[in-house]
PyMOL CGO cylinders between C-alpha atoms (Angstrom):
from pymol import cmd
from pymol.cgo import CYLINDER

trace = [
    CYLINDER, 2.69, -11.98, -0.91, 4.77, -12.87, 2.12, 0.3, 1, 1, 1, 1, 1, 1,
    CYLINDER, 4.77, -12.87, 2.12, 7.87, -11.00, 3.24, 0.3, 1, 1, 1, 1, 1, 1,
    CYLINDER, 7.87, -11.00, 3.24, 10.06, -13.96, 2.26, 0.3, 1, 1, 1, 1, 1, 1,
    CYLINDER, 10.06, -13.96, 2.26, 8.78, -13.64, -1.31, 0.3, 1, 1, 1, 1, 1, 1,
    CYLINDER, 8.78, -13.64, -1.31, 8.95, -9.86, -1.47, 0.3, 1, 1, 1, 1, 1, 1,
    CYLINDER, 8.95, -9.86, -1.47, 12.51, -9.64, -0.15, 0.3, 1, 1, 1, 1, 1, 1,
    CYLINDER, 12.51, -9.64, -0.15, 13.92, -12.95, -1.48, 0.3, 1, 1, 1, 1, 1, 1,
    CYLINDER, 13.92, -12.95, -1.48, 16.45, -11.45, -3.90, 0.3, 1, 1, 1, 1, 1, 1,
    CYLINDER, 16.45, -11.45, -3.90, 17.73, -8.90, -1.38, 0.3, 1, 1, 1, 1, 1, 1,
    CYLINDER, 17.73, -8.90, -1.38, 18.12, -11.49, 1.36, 0.3, 1, 1, 1, 1, 1, 1,
    CYLINDER, 18.12, -11.49, 1.36, 19.98, -13.90, -0.95, 0.3, 1, 1, 1, 1, 1, 1,
    CYLINDER, 19.98, -13.90, -0.95, 22.48, -11.22, -1.94, 0.3, 1, 1, 1, 1, 1, 1,
    CYLINDER, 22.48, -11.22, -1.94, 22.89, -9.48, 1.42, 0.3, 1, 1, 1, 1, 1, 1,
    CYLINDER, 22.89, -9.48, 1.42, 26.49, -8.64, 2.23, 0.3, 1, 1, 1, 1, 1, 1,
    CYLINDER, 26.49, -8.64, 2.23, 25.88, -7.87, 5.91, 0.3, 1, 1, 1, 1, 1, 1,
    CYLINDER, 25.88, -7.87, 5.91, 26.41, -10.62, 8.47, 0.3, 1, 1, 1, 1, 1, 1,
    CYLINDER, 26.41, -10.62, 8.47, 23.20, -9.52, 10.15, 0.3, 1, 1, 1, 1, 1, 1,
    CYLINDER, 23.20, -9.52, 10.15, 20.66, -9.53, 7.33, 0.3, 1, 1, 1, 1, 1, 1,
    CYLINDER, 20.66, -9.53, 7.33, 17.96, -9.14, 9.95, 0.3, 1, 1, 1, 1, 1, 1,
    CYLINDER, 17.96, -9.14, 9.95, 18.91, -5.57, 10.76, 0.3, 1, 1, 1, 1, 1, 1,
    CYLINDER, 18.91, -5.57, 10.76, 18.50, -4.64, 7.08, 0.3, 1, 1, 1, 1, 1, 1,
    CYLINDER, 18.50, -4.64, 7.08, 14.95, -5.91, 6.64, 0.3, 1, 1, 1, 1, 1, 1,
    CYLINDER, 14.95, -5.91, 6.64, 13.33, -6.49, 10.00, 0.3, 1, 1, 1, 1, 1, 1,
    CYLINDER, 13.33, -6.49, 10.00, 13.11, -2.98, 11.42, 0.3, 1, 1, 1, 1, 1, 1,
    CYLINDER, 13.11, -2.98, 11.42, 10.32, -3.21, 13.95, 0.3, 1, 1, 1, 1, 1, 1,
    CYLINDER, 10.32, -3.21, 13.95, 12.60, -3.52, 16.96, 0.3, 1, 1, 1, 1, 1, 1,
    CYLINDER, 12.60, -3.52, 16.96, 16.10, -2.47, 17.97, 0.3, 1, 1, 1, 1, 1, 1,
    CYLINDER, 16.10, -2.47, 17.97, 18.59, -5.35, 17.75, 0.3, 1, 1, 1, 1, 1, 1,
    CYLINDER, 18.59, -5.35, 17.75, 20.62, -4.02, 20.68, 0.3, 1, 1, 1, 1, 1, 1,
    CYLINDER, 20.62, -4.02, 20.68, 17.87, -5.13, 23.08, 0.3, 1, 1, 1, 1, 1, 1,
    CYLINDER, 17.87, -5.13, 23.08, 17.98, -8.79, 22.04, 0.3, 1, 1, 1, 1, 1, 1,
    CYLINDER, 17.98, -8.79, 22.04, 20.47, -11.57, 21.56, 0.3, 1, 1, 1, 1, 1, 1,
    CYLINDER, 20.47, -11.57, 21.56, 20.87, -12.88, 18.02, 0.3, 1, 1, 1, 1, 1, 1,
    CYLINDER, 20.87, -12.88, 18.02, 19.05, -16.16, 18.70, 0.3, 1, 1, 1, 1, 1, 1,
    CYLINDER, 19.05, -16.16, 18.70, 15.84, -14.41, 19.78, 0.3, 1, 1, 1, 1, 1, 1,
    CYLINDER, 15.84, -14.41, 19.78, 16.18, -11.93, 16.96, 0.3, 1, 1, 1, 1, 1, 1,
    CYLINDER, 16.18, -11.93, 16.96, 16.53, -14.73, 14.42, 0.3, 1, 1, 1, 1, 1, 1,
    CYLINDER, 16.53, -14.73, 14.42, 13.35, -16.38, 15.69, 0.3, 1, 1, 1, 1, 1, 1,
    CYLINDER, 13.35, -16.38, 15.69, 11.43, -13.11, 15.27, 0.3, 1, 1, 1, 1, 1, 1,
    CYLINDER, 11.43, -13.11, 15.27, 12.94, -12.68, 11.79, 0.3, 1, 1, 1, 1, 1, 1,
    CYLINDER, 12.94, -12.68, 11.79, 11.74, -16.14, 10.71, 0.3, 1, 1, 1, 1, 1, 1,
    CYLINDER, 11.74, -16.14, 10.71, 8.27, -15.27, 11.97, 0.3, 1, 1, 1, 1, 1, 1,
    CYLINDER, 8.27, -15.27, 11.97, 8.38, -11.95, 10.03, 0.3, 1, 1, 1, 1, 1, 1,
    CYLINDER, 8.38, -11.95, 10.03, 9.37, -13.83, 6.85, 0.3, 1, 1, 1, 1, 1, 1,
    CYLINDER, 9.37, -13.83, 6.85, 6.06, -15.75, 7.02, 0.3, 1, 1, 1, 1, 1, 1,
    CYLINDER, 6.06, -15.75, 7.02, 3.93, -12.62, 7.52, 0.3, 1, 1, 1, 1, 1, 1,
    CYLINDER, 3.93, -12.62, 7.52, 2.15, -10.83, 4.70, 0.3, 1, 1, 1, 1, 1, 1,
    CYLINDER, 2.15, -10.83, 4.70, 4.29, -8.06, 3.23, 0.3, 1, 1, 1, 1, 1, 1,
    CYLINDER, 4.29, -8.06, 3.23, 2.94, -4.57, 3.70, 0.3, 1, 1, 1, 1, 1, 1,
    CYLINDER, 2.94, -4.57, 3.70, 2.31, -2.74, 0.44, 0.3, 1, 1, 1, 1, 1, 1,
    CYLINDER, 2.31, -2.74, 0.44, 4.74, 0.06, -0.20, 0.3, 1, 1, 1, 1, 1, 1,
    CYLINDER, 4.74, 0.06, -0.20, 3.31, 3.53, 0.24, 0.3, 1, 1, 1, 1, 1, 1,
    CYLINDER, 3.31, 3.53, 0.24, 2.68, 5.42, -2.94, 0.3, 1, 1, 1, 1, 1, 1,
    CYLINDER, 2.68, 5.42, -2.94, 4.31, 8.77, -3.59, 0.3, 1, 1, 1, 1, 1, 1,
    CYLINDER, 4.31, 8.77, -3.59, 2.03, 11.73, -4.28, 0.3, 1, 1, 1, 1, 1, 1,
    CYLINDER, 2.03, 11.73, -4.28, 2.87, 15.30, -5.28, 0.3, 1, 1, 1, 1, 1, 1,
    CYLINDER, 2.87, 15.30, -5.28, 2.02, 18.23, -3.01, 0.3, 1, 1, 1, 1, 1, 1,
    CYLINDER, 2.02, 18.23, -3.01, -0.88, 19.09, -5.34, 0.3, 1, 1, 1, 1, 1, 1,
    CYLINDER, -0.88, 19.09, -5.34, -2.25, 15.54, -5.19, 0.3, 1, 1, 1, 1, 1, 1,
    CYLINDER, -2.25, 15.54, -5.19, -2.00, 15.53, -1.39, 0.3, 1, 1, 1, 1, 1, 1,
    CYLINDER, -2.00, 15.53, -1.39, -3.84, 18.87, -1.25, 0.3, 1, 1, 1, 1, 1, 1,
    CYLINDER, -3.84, 18.87, -1.25, -6.60, 17.43, -3.44, 0.3, 1, 1, 1, 1, 1, 1,
    CYLINDER, -6.60, 17.43, -3.44, -6.82, 14.34, -1.24, 0.3, 1, 1, 1, 1, 1, 1,
    CYLINDER, -6.82, 14.34, -1.24, -7.08, 16.52, 1.85, 0.3, 1, 1, 1, 1, 1, 1,
    CYLINDER, -7.08, 16.52, 1.85, -10.01, 18.40, 0.30, 0.3, 1, 1, 1, 1, 1, 1,
    CYLINDER, -10.01, 18.40, 0.30, -12.04, 15.29, -0.56, 0.3, 1, 1, 1, 1, 1, 1,
    CYLINDER, -12.04, 15.29, -0.56, -15.26, 15.06, 1.44, 0.3, 1, 1, 1, 1, 1, 1,
    CYLINDER, -15.26, 15.06, 1.44, -14.61, 12.95, 4.54, 0.3, 1, 1, 1, 1, 1, 1,
    CYLINDER, -14.61, 12.95, 4.54, -17.46, 10.59, 3.66, 0.3, 1, 1, 1, 1, 1, 1,
    CYLINDER, -17.46, 10.59, 3.66, -15.12, 9.18, 0.97, 0.3, 1, 1, 1, 1, 1, 1,
    CYLINDER, -15.12, 9.18, 0.97, -12.27, 7.02, 2.23, 0.3, 1, 1, 1, 1, 1, 1,
    CYLINDER, -12.27, 7.02, 2.23, -10.68, 5.32, -0.79, 0.3, 1, 1, 1, 1, 1, 1,
    CYLINDER, -10.68, 5.32, -0.79, -9.46, 6.16, -4.30, 0.3, 1, 1, 1, 1, 1, 1,
    CYLINDER, -9.46, 6.16, -4.30, -9.01, 3.63, -7.11, 0.3, 1, 1, 1, 1, 1, 1,
    CYLINDER, -9.01, 3.63, -7.11, -8.58, 3.66, -10.88, 0.3, 1, 1, 1, 1, 1, 1,
    CYLINDER, -8.58, 3.66, -10.88, -10.66, 1.46, -13.19, 0.3, 1, 1, 1, 1, 1, 1,
    CYLINDER, -10.66, 1.46, -13.19, -9.06, -0.35, -16.10, 0.3, 1, 1, 1, 1, 1, 1,
    CYLINDER, -9.06, -0.35, -16.10, -10.24, 2.37, -18.52, 0.3, 1, 1, 1, 1, 1, 1,
    CYLINDER, -10.24, 2.37, -18.52, -8.23, 4.94, -16.53, 0.3, 1, 1, 1, 1, 1, 1,
    CYLINDER, -8.23, 4.94, -16.53, -11.09, 6.64, -14.68, 0.3, 1, 1, 1, 1, 1, 1,
    CYLINDER, -11.09, 6.64, -14.68, -10.58, 7.57, -11.03, 0.3, 1, 1, 1, 1, 1, 1,
    CYLINDER, -10.58, 7.57, -11.03, -13.30, 7.05, -8.43, 0.3, 1, 1, 1, 1, 1, 1,
    CYLINDER, -13.30, 7.05, -8.43, -13.62, 7.84, -4.73, 0.3, 1, 1, 1, 1, 1, 1,
    CYLINDER, -13.62, 7.84, -4.73, -15.41, 5.35, -2.48, 0.3, 1, 1, 1, 1, 1, 1,
    CYLINDER, -15.41, 5.35, -2.48, -17.12, 5.47, 0.89, 0.3, 1, 1, 1, 1, 1, 1,
    CYLINDER, -17.12, 5.47, 0.89, -16.23, 1.89, 1.80, 0.3, 1, 1, 1, 1, 1, 1,
    CYLINDER, -16.23, 1.89, 1.80, -13.31, -0.24, 0.69, 0.3, 1, 1, 1, 1, 1, 1,
    CYLINDER, -13.31, -0.24, 0.69, -14.04, -1.34, -2.88, 0.3, 1, 1, 1, 1, 1, 1,
    CYLINDER, -14.04, -1.34, -2.88, -13.20, -4.75, -4.28, 0.3, 1, 1, 1, 1, 1, 1,
    CYLINDER, -13.20, -4.75, -4.28, -11.67, -5.25, -7.69, 0.3, 1, 1, 1, 1, 1, 1,
    CYLINDER, -11.67, -5.25, -7.69, -14.05, -6.85, -10.18, 0.3, 1, 1, 1, 1, 1, 1,
    CYLINDER, -14.05, -6.85, -10.18, -11.73, -8.13, -12.91, 0.3, 1, 1, 1, 1, 1, 1,
    CYLINDER, -11.73, -8.13, -12.91, -14.60, -9.39, -15.07, 0.3, 1, 1, 1, 1, 1, 1,
    CYLINDER, -14.60, -9.39, -15.07, -16.12, -5.91, -15.29, 0.3, 1, 1, 1, 1, 1, 1,
    CYLINDER, -16.12, -5.91, -15.29, -12.74, -4.09, -15.14, 0.3, 1, 1, 1, 1, 1, 1,
    CYLINDER, -12.74, -4.09, -15.14, -13.94, -1.86, -12.29, 0.3, 1, 1, 1, 1, 1, 1,
    CYLINDER, -13.94, -1.86, -12.29, -13.71, -1.44, -8.52, 0.3, 1, 1, 1, 1, 1, 1,
    CYLINDER, -13.71, -1.44, -8.52, -17.01, -1.84, -6.68, 0.3, 1, 1, 1, 1, 1, 1,
    CYLINDER, -17.01, -1.84, -6.68, -18.06, -0.95, -3.16, 0.3, 1, 1, 1, 1, 1, 1,
    CYLINDER, -18.06, -0.95, -3.16, -21.28, -1.76, -1.38, 0.3, 1, 1, 1, 1, 1, 1,
    CYLINDER, -21.28, -1.76, -1.38, -22.28, 1.78, -0.45, 0.3, 1, 1, 1, 1, 1, 1,
    CYLINDER, -22.28, 1.78, -0.45, -21.56, 4.60, -2.90, 0.3, 1, 1, 1, 1, 1, 1,
    CYLINDER, -21.56, 4.60, -2.90, -18.85, 5.99, -5.14, 0.3, 1, 1, 1, 1, 1, 1,
    CYLINDER, -18.85, 5.99, -5.14, -18.28, 9.17, -7.15, 0.3, 1, 1, 1, 1, 1, 1,
    CYLINDER, -18.28, 9.17, -7.15, -16.40, 9.56, -10.38, 0.3, 1, 1, 1, 1, 1, 1,
    CYLINDER, -16.40, 9.56, -10.38, -13.28, 11.63, -9.83, 0.3, 1, 1, 1, 1, 1, 1,
    CYLINDER, -13.28, 11.63, -9.83, -12.46, 12.00, -13.53, 0.3, 1, 1, 1, 1, 1, 1,
    CYLINDER, -12.46, 12.00, -13.53, -11.56, 15.68, -13.39, 0.3, 1, 1, 1, 1, 1, 1,
    CYLINDER, -11.56, 15.68, -13.39, -8.30, 14.43, -11.83, 0.3, 1, 1, 1, 1, 1, 1,
    CYLINDER, -8.30, 14.43, -11.83, -7.66, 11.48, -14.18, 0.3, 1, 1, 1, 1, 1, 1,
    CYLINDER, -7.66, 11.48, -14.18, -4.47, 13.19, -15.39, 0.3, 1, 1, 1, 1, 1, 1,
    CYLINDER, -4.47, 13.19, -15.39, -3.18, 13.25, -11.80, 0.3, 1, 1, 1, 1, 1, 1,
    CYLINDER, -3.18, 13.25, -11.80, -2.66, 10.42, -9.35, 0.3, 1, 1, 1, 1, 1, 1,
    CYLINDER, -2.66, 10.42, -9.35, -0.69, 8.41, -11.92, 0.3, 1, 1, 1, 1, 1, 1,
    CYLINDER, -0.69, 8.41, -11.92, 0.67, 6.20, -9.14, 0.3, 1, 1, 1, 1, 1, 1,
    CYLINDER, 0.67, 6.20, -9.14, -2.87, 4.87, -8.64, 0.3, 1, 1, 1, 1, 1, 1,
    CYLINDER, -2.87, 4.87, -8.64, -3.22, 2.15, -11.25, 0.3, 1, 1, 1, 1, 1, 1,
    CYLINDER, -3.22, 2.15, -11.25, -5.70, -0.54, -12.20, 0.3, 1, 1, 1, 1, 1, 1,
    CYLINDER, -5.70, -0.54, -12.20, -3.02, -3.12, -11.51, 0.3, 1, 1, 1, 1, 1, 1,
    CYLINDER, -3.02, -3.12, -11.51, -2.91, -2.16, -7.81, 0.3, 1, 1, 1, 1, 1, 1,
    CYLINDER, -2.91, -2.16, -7.81, -3.96, -4.96, -5.49, 0.3, 1, 1, 1, 1, 1, 1,
    CYLINDER, -3.96, -4.96, -5.49, -5.78, -2.58, -3.15, 0.3, 1, 1, 1, 1, 1, 1,
    CYLINDER, -5.78, -2.58, -3.15, -7.33, 0.88, -3.37, 0.3, 1, 1, 1, 1, 1, 1,
    CYLINDER, -7.33, 0.88, -3.37, -5.59, 3.86, -1.78, 0.3, 1, 1, 1, 1, 1, 1,
    CYLINDER, -5.59, 3.86, -1.78, -6.88, 4.67, 1.70, 0.3, 1, 1, 1, 1, 1, 1,
    CYLINDER, -6.88, 4.67, 1.70, -6.96, 8.48, 1.79, 0.3, 1, 1, 1, 1, 1, 1,
    CYLINDER, -6.96, 8.48, 1.79, -6.38, 8.82, 5.52, 0.3, 1, 1, 1, 1, 1, 1,
    CYLINDER, -6.38, 8.82, 5.52, -3.11, 6.87, 5.20, 0.3, 1, 1, 1, 1, 1, 1,
    CYLINDER, -3.11, 6.87, 5.20, -1.71, 9.88, 3.35, 0.3, 1, 1, 1, 1, 1, 1,
    CYLINDER, -1.71, 9.88, 3.35, -3.46, 12.99, 4.69, 0.3, 1, 1, 1, 1, 1, 1,
    CYLINDER, -3.46, 12.99, 4.69, -5.25, 14.05, 7.83, 0.3, 1, 1, 1, 1, 1, 1,
    CYLINDER, -5.25, 14.05, 7.83, -8.74, 15.41, 7.26, 0.3, 1, 1, 1, 1, 1, 1,
]
cmd.load_cgo(trace, "trace")
């Protein structure tokens, strides 16, 4: 999904004369004139939107921090089971599971936690994006 699709409703209803400052936050507007800023904003609109970071409890973050460093991703299968993966898994909709090409471990003891990790997610959670190990 592109930024223009993700933020379409907000941009259409913006009440600020400089809608760019509300959504395009990678640079400070004071350093540029509006024409240059607008060109960068149009370019940003065509870029792929970054997925929003999930929110995890302190307990979930502590668990993530303790996961063996050989595992780098967490995902939930359609049946609700959590797994940790060494390499980035791909979603296999036909089998209702995530699959990687190296190795995974079932993480089912924590199925009741990590409720923000869902089968419907487009990508698995990269552990190191949330905790340092």
